[in-house]
N, C-alpha and C positions, 0 to 999 in steps of 0.2 A: 483292531487285536494284534495284528500283525507290531504294533509299536508296543502294546503292552508285553506282548512276549519277548520282544526285543528288551525291555524293562526289567523284567525278570533275570532274564539270564545276566542281563549287564548286572542287577544288584548281586546274582551269584557270584560272579568274578570276582565285585569289588570287594563283595565277604572275604573271598578266600585269599586274594590279594593284602588287602587290609583286616587280618584276623584281628590286629592291635586298635581299628576305629572303632566305637559303635555307633559314629552316626553317619548315613546317606543323605539324601537334598536328591528332591522331588522337582524337577520344572517344566513348564508345558509354556512354548515361544506361540508368535502369534497366530501362527498354521497351525496348533493346533499340536506339535510333536512333543514327545515327551522325552523327556534326558535326566538321568540318572548321574548325581557327583559326591566324591566324598568332602567339596569343598563348597559352602554356603554363598547363595548371587541372593541378589535381591529378587524376590517375591518365590525364592524355592520353599517347598515345604519339607521339613523334616521328618522322615520314615522311622516308625519306633521301629527295629529289627531284634529289641533286645538279646544282640550278642552279647555276653560275658565276656570281660577285658581279662585279657593273660596278664598275669604277673610274672616276675623273675625274681626268683629268691639272690640272694647275694648278701655280704658280709660287709660291714661298714670300717673302714681304716681308719679315716681322719674326719673331724669335721672342721671344715675352712672358717666359715661362719654360721649365719642361724639360716640360710638358704642353700649351701653348700658342702657336699661332703664328696669322700672320695672313698672308692670301693677298694675290696683288697687287691682286684685284678687291676687296679691302677685307675681305673675310669671314673671321671668327674662329674658328678648329677651336679645339674641344679633343678630345686625344690618349681615344680610351676606353679602357677598363678598364686604367687607371691612376692614379697618383698620384705628383707629384713632390713634394718641400719648397718652401716659400714661397722667393720672392726677395725681397730688400730692396726697399722701396716708401716713400714719404711714411707711410704708414701700419704701417707694420712693417719690425719688423727681419728679414733672411733667418734660415730656419732652418737648421741642419747640413744639408748636401748640397744646396741648391736652388742653389747657384753655380753647384755642380760640373754639376748635370743642365743647366741652361741653356746652359752652354759648350760643354758636350757635342753639346747640340740642335743648337747657332747652327754649331757647326761640319759638322753633317751636313747641314742644311737649308737656311742662310740663301743666297737666291740662287736654290735649287736646284727643279728641277723634281721634283715629289712626284704620287705617285696617290693620292687621297683614295677609301677603298670604307665604306659609310654599314651602321649592323646595322640594328635593329628600330627606333629612335629615331634621329630624325636630328637633334633640337635637345635641349638642357637648358632648364632653367627659367628661365637665362639668355642665351638665344637664340643662343647658342654651337652652330654645327653640330659631331657628334659624328664621330669618324669615327677608322676604322683609315689609317695612314700609311704607304704604301709609298716605296721608292724604285726608281730605274729597274733597278735588278737583283732586285726583288723583295723586296729585305729589309724585313723589318714594322720599321718604327722603334719602335712601342711595345713590343714584344717585347725588342728591341734594350735600349732604357731600363731593363726591369727583370733583363734577364740580366747587366748592367754594374752592379748595386746602384744604379743611379741614380735607378731608381721601384720603386713598391710595385703591388701587383697590387688595385687594386678594383671590385668586380666591382657593376654597375649592372644590378636586372630588368628590363626581357627581353635586354640587352643582351650575350648570351653568346659570340658569336660570337671563335673564338681563345683561349677560357678556358683551355681545355686546356693548350694553347701557352704564355700568360703564366704558367699556374701551373708549367708545370713550370719556366719560366727562372728564374720567384722561386724554387722550390727549390733549385737550382744557387747562384745568388748567395747564398743564406741561408749553405748549407753551406759554400762556397769564402768565407765570410765579405766579400764583395766591398759596395763605397761602404757604402751607408747602413747596411748589417747590420755591419760593423763599429766605428760611432758607438757610442760612449756613450749619444746621445740614444736611439738606438731598440734599445736590451738589453731584454731581459723585465725587468719590474718585478712586486713583487709586491701583489695587490691592497690588501692591508693596508696599502701604503704613499703610496695613489692620492694626488695633488693637483695642484692646477686646475693645468695647463700647455696650451700650443696648440700644435696640430700631430698629426700619427698616434702612435699611440702602443702598446706591446703591455704586456699585464697577466695577471696569471695568479692562478689563486684555484679555490675549489671553490664550485659551485654547490650550496647551501642550498635553496632551494625557486623555485618559482614563483608568477608572481603574473597574473592574465589582467585586461586593463584592457579599455575598448569596441575599441578600435583597432590596440593592439598587448598582446604576451605578453613581459614578464622574467621573466629568469634573474636570482636575486638572489645575488651573491656573498658578499656584508658589508652593512655599514650604510652602508658610501663608495661603491660601486659596484655595476651592474646591468647588464645586457643585455639593449638594447630589441628586438625583432623586429616586425616591421610583419604582423598577423593574414594581410594579401594576400599573403606571401611564405613563412608559414609550410608549402607544398605544395615547398619546394626543400630543407626541413631535416628530418631522422631526428626520431623521435619526441621532443619536447623532453624528456618523463621520461626520456631515456634519459640526459642531461646530469647530472638531482638525483643529488650524491655524488661526479660527478665532477671531475677536474682541470682547469680547459683554461684556452689559452690566447685573448685575445679581444684582436682588433686593430681600432683608428679611433681615432676624434676624442670627447674629451669633450666632454659637453655637461651643463651647470649650471654658475650661479657660483658653488658652492660644495657639499660633500658633503651628500647620496648626489649622486653622479654619475652618469649612463647613456653608451652606447656604443649606437649605432645599429650593426642590425649585418643588410645586406640580402643574403650568402648566405655555405652554411657555412664558403667557405674563408676568412670570416674567426672563425671560432670554433671552435677547434682542440682535440680533444680532447691534451691535456699529457702528453707522455712524460715517465717518470721519467727520462730518459737525455737530457733535452735540454737547451733552452738554460737556463745558470746565471739565479737571477734577481739583481737588484740593489736 
């Protein structure tokens, strides 16, 4: 009874301190002690608290690209859960779809009032604010970009709010071959044909073996490509042994100047068991 009372007190404190967060997790150790946290861990159970996330009204001053904006107060906002192709800059050429995503977002947001909703982390390593962006009519701009094929889903633990909506929108956009999904640059490529290229790509290959390192686990597809998963994120995935011998599609960015390359995967949505009736490889 004491542990239950303490747990309820802790939930109350977490709700007050983290009023922006909708997720609280309950876990129980081998001795039966119950604890609560806003961070998901292995075997933890998500508690339904029905907290309404708070949103903050702001005005957009500038659109950098399809997933980054600046507010009138000067703060830079990175849209959570998605990624759009790069636009042209002094350092790089535009990648296919980048200008279209920026043009669409600029039309929706430039000079408009928006409502920002934060997830479990408010800033990224570049000190940009991370947010879900809503219009006054309630439209979720992050999901709308994905739904129109202008962005792909890119989930970063522990920021999983609206992940189901984002993934559902991506599935529809892919099935309907909208935007990026119709472009040659983003078609499924055999892992045997991997070569150095910038930007987000999709590769298909068969998992041959598993290699354990100190902080990561690698699924080896061939001598040229492996899938890298941080051990701190393994709780999100099924048993990695279940991938061995299976054909998978991996989505992400190549790391390495030359083969062997790797792709860092943070969520199972970027490591998909390939369907024999799925996309045609190129």
